C-alpha angles and dihedrals in degrees: 000000000000125000116280117259112248115256090231093055088051090051089048093242115159107231097171091108094049126098116234087255093053090044093055090045090051091050090050090048093050091047090054092049094049090049090050092047090050091050089052092049092049089046089059089046094054097034093117091049092052090047095053091049089047093233120185116227086253092054090044092053091047092051094048090046092053098043102038094107091048092047092049090049093050090048092055091044091053088057087064088216093110134023124201092277090054092047087047091051096044092049092042090236134130112270089232092056092051088048087055090055091044095057094037100246089123118041101168113081123179113251091246090056093046091048091051091046092049088050090051089045087053092055095054099036103041096153093053089053094045087055088048096048091047089051091049094048090048091050089051090051093048090050090052099243116154109224118161103231122186101185144331118254 
């Protein structure tokens, strides 16, 4: 398995003027933004479910936080491009561990596993991530951040 492409590169952000520390912080920030956007998208998808269970916003957030990995795996599986064995191979993780995440018995993935899983998710749901990336770029511009962006993936 080759190294994961940087999120800033996928966004088309020129990082040549950043120090290593700044680049690492940018990557961490982008990772958090992607996770937050995914939670928001899944929140919309499960809005009726949350309404039926009369969830408060706090309960909804806790549920999304604890099931994000499971929801991503289920979404990858729904594309039928990968099965659990394929996800395990791509993420370099034992199939049994991926299965634990898929059924929800393990809700605490490592950051490396989650990053690989999101990278795989990006490859099967390109349109979704194009939307997410555009939203992140718009949010950084709205916040007045001066990122040199060459193009959106």
